C-alpha positions as CSV (number, residue, x, y, z in Angstrom):
1,M,0.0,0.0,0.0
2,L,2.8,2.4,0.8
3,M,4.5,1.7,-2.6
4,R,1.2,2.5,-4.3
5,L,0.8,5.8,-2.6
6,T,4.3,6.8,-3.5
7,R,3.7,6.0,-7.2
8,T,0.4,7.9,-7.2
9,S,2.1,10.9,-5.6
10,L,5.0,10.8,-8.0
11,R,2.5,10.5,-10.9
12,F,0.6,13.5,-9.5
13,L,3.8,15.5,-9.2
14,G,4.8,14.6,-12.8
15,L,1.4,15.8,-14.0
16,R,1.7,19.0,-12.0
17,W,5.2,19.8,-13.6
18,S,3.8,19.0,-17.1
19,F,1.0,21.4,-16.5
20,L,3.4,24.2,-15.3
21,L,5.6,23.7,-18.3
22,V,2.6,24.0,-20.7
23,V,1.3,27.1,-19.0
24,S,4.7,28.8,-19.0
25,L,5.2,28.0,-22.7
26,S,1.7,29.3,-23.4
27,L,2.3,32.6,-21.6
28,S,5.6,33.5,-23.2
29,P,4.1,34.5,-26.6
30,L,1.4,36.5,-24.8
31,V,4.0,38.7,-23.1
32,Q,5.1,39.9,-26.6
33,I,1.5,40.6,-27.6
34,A,0.8,42.6,-24.4
35,R,3.4,45.1,-25.3
36,A,1.2,46.2,-28.3
37,D,2.1,48.0,-31.5
38,G,4.0,50.9,-30.0
39,G,6.1,48.9,-27.6
40,V,7.3,50.3,-24.3
41,V,7.3,54.0,-23.4
42,I,10.8,55.4,-23.3
43,F,10.0,59.0,-22.8
44,Q,7.0,61.4,-22.5
45,G,7.3,65.1,-22.5
46,A,5.1,68.2,-23.0
47,S,6.2,71.1,-25.2
48,T,3.4,73.5,-25.9
49,P,1.2,72.8,-27.9
50,F,2.1,69.1,-28.0
51,I,2.6,66.1,-25.8
52,I,5.3,63.9,-27.3
53,T,5.6,60.2,-26.3
54,L,8.4,58.0,-27.6
55,F,8.1,54.2,-27.7
56,S,10.5,51.4,-28.5
57,T,9.8,47.8,-29.3
58,E,12.9,46.6,-27.4
59,I,14.0,47.4,-23.8
60,P,16.9,47.9,-23.3
61,L,17.9,49.3,-26.7
62,R,20.9,47.5,-28.1
63,P,23.2,48.3,-31.1
64,G,21.6,47.4,-34.4
65,P,18.2,48.3,-35.8
66,A,15.6,49.7,-33.5
67,D,12.0,50.6,-34.1
68,L,11.3,54.0,-32.5
69,S,7.7,55.3,-32.6
70,V,6.3,58.7,-31.6
71,L,2.8,59.5,-30.5
72,L,2.0,63.2,-31.0
73,E,-1.0,64.6,-29.1
74,K,-2.5,68.0,-28.5
75,T,-2.1,69.2,-24.9
76,D,-5.7,70.3,-24.7
77,G,-7.8,67.1,-24.9
78,H,-5.0,64.6,-25.7
79,L,-6.2,64.2,-29.3
80,P,-3.7,62.5,-31.6
81,I,-2.2,64.6,-34.4
82,L,-2.1,62.7,-37.6
83,D,-0.8,65.2,-40.2
84,A,2.5,66.4,-38.7
85,Q,6.1,66.0,-39.5
86,V,8.3,64.3,-36.8
87,F,12.1,64.2,-36.8
88,I,14.3,62.3,-34.5
89,E,17.9,63.3,-33.9
90,L,20.3,61.2,-31.8
91,Q,23.8,62.2,-30.8
92,H,26.2,59.7,-29.2
93,E,28.6,60.9,-26.5
94,G,31.4,60.0,-29.0
95,G,30.0,62.5,-31.5
96,T,28.1,60.2,-33.9
97,I,24.9,61.9,-35.1
98,I,21.8,60.1,-36.5
99,R,18.9,62.0,-38.1
100,A,15.7,60.3,-39.2
101,E,12.2,61.3,-40.1
102,A,9.4,59.3,-38.4
103,T,6.4,58.8,-40.6
104,R,3.0,57.2,-40.2
105,S,3.5,55.1,-43.4
106,Q,6.2,53.0,-41.6
107,A,4.0,52.4,-38.5
108,R,1.7,49.5,-38.0
109,N,-0.4,51.6,-35.6
110,K,-1.5,54.5,-37.7
111,L,-1.7,56.8,-34.6
112,L,2.1,56.7,-34.4
113,Y,5.0,58.1,-36.4
114,C,7.6,55.4,-36.8
115,S,11.3,55.3,-37.8
116,M,13.7,52.4,-38.0
117,I,17.0,53.6,-36.6
118,N,20.3,51.6,-36.7
119,F,22.3,52.3,-33.5
120,P,26.0,51.7,-34.4
121,L,27.3,52.0,-30.8
122,A,26.3,51.3,-27.2
123,G,26.4,54.1,-24.7
124,R,24.6,57.4,-23.9
125,W,22.8,59.2,-26.6
126,K,21.2,62.7,-26.5
127,M,17.7,62.4,-28.1
128,R,15.9,65.3,-29.7
129,V,12.4,64.8,-31.1
130,H,11.1,67.7,-33.2
131,A,7.5,68.0,-34.3
132,I,5.9,70.4,-36.8
133,H,2.2,70.8,-37.3
134,G,0.9,73.7,-39.3
135,N,2.3,76.9,-37.8
136,Y,3.3,75.2,-34.5
137,A,6.6,73.5,-33.7
138,A,7.8,71.7,-30.6
139,E,10.9,70.0,-29.4
140,V,11.7,67.7,-26.5
141,L,15.1,66.6,-25.3
142,S,16.0,63.5,-23.4
143,D,18.9,61.0,-22.7
144,L,18.7,57.6,-24.1
145,V,20.9,54.6,-23.1
146,V,21.8,51.9,-25.5
147,A,23.1,48.8,-23.7
148,A,26.0,46.6,-24.8
149,P,25.2,43.9,-27.3
150,Q,23.7,40.7,-25.8
151,P,25.8,37.5,-25.9
152,V,24.8,35.1,-28.7
153,L,23.5,32.3,-26.4
154,L,21.2,34.7,-24.5
155,S,19.8,36.2,-27.7
156,Y,18.8,32.7,-29.0
157,W,17.8,31.1,-25.7
158,K,14.3,30.3,-26.9
159,L,15.6,28.4,-29.9
160,I,18.0,26.4,-27.8
161,A,15.5,25.7,-25.0
162,A,12.7,24.4,-27.4
163,P,14.3,21.0,-28.3
164,L,15.3,20.4,-24.6
165,L,11.8,21.1,-23.5
166,I,10.3,18.7,-26.1
167,I,12.7,16.0,-24.8
168,I,11.7,16.6,-21.2
169,L,8.0,16.4,-22.1
170,F,8.6,13.2,-24.0
171,I,10.4,11.6,-21.0
172,I,7.5,12.6,-18.7
173,N,5.0,11.2,-21.2
174,Q,6.9,7.8,-21.4
175,W,7.3,7.7,-17.6
176,L,3.6,8.2,-17.0
177,R,2.7,5.6,-19.7
178,R,5.1,3.1,-18.2
179,G,3.4,3.5,-14.8
180,R,0.0,2.9,-16.3
181,S,1.0,-0.2,-18.2
182,T,2.8,-1.7,-15.1
183,R,-0.4,-1.3,-13.1
184,K,-2.5,-3.0,-15.8
185,R,-0.1,-6.0,-15.8
186,Q,-0.4,-6.2,-12.0
187,V,-4.2,-6.2,-12.2
188,V,-4.3,-8.8,-14.9
189,S,-1.9,-11.1,-13.1
190,Q,-3.8,-10.8,-9.8
191,S,-7.2,-11.5,-11.5
192,Q,-6.0,-14.8,-13.1
193,P,-6.7,-17.9,-11.0
194,A,-3.7,-19.8,-9.8
């Protein structure tokens, strides 16, 4: 009887771990979806007559291509402005300057002005976002930090972990099936007359 309780509890534990693995795998894609089209807010500032919000799809920013999006709103009523010109200027502490125009045609979310910017270097960057709408112009300044490049193994951890996870789930499956077939054999051998 003691052996049977132990097998049952081990089986229950195996089912519980399998459930946790499936739930964690299911939630990982949802984390990316929850960030939405604009990404994560990097900066928000008011410069009359606009409120300028800058988004990035990646946090922290790293050297290489980065999707920077700008939401331009009126200060009175927070209505989005859809027919403005938005320029992003970035200056690295080493002197490198990047200038780009953010347009709505590049953005998936048509309330945003988007620009793909290639950061060549890690470090501190001075960011200037300049917006022009009709006779009005506004500019906001902020600091932006671009982190060092990520090691290769860390950047591809999902691809490396997927085969390992499949192997673990297969082992759990076989272990649970073996326990079930062993019990069936015991029941059959006990029910046959001697």
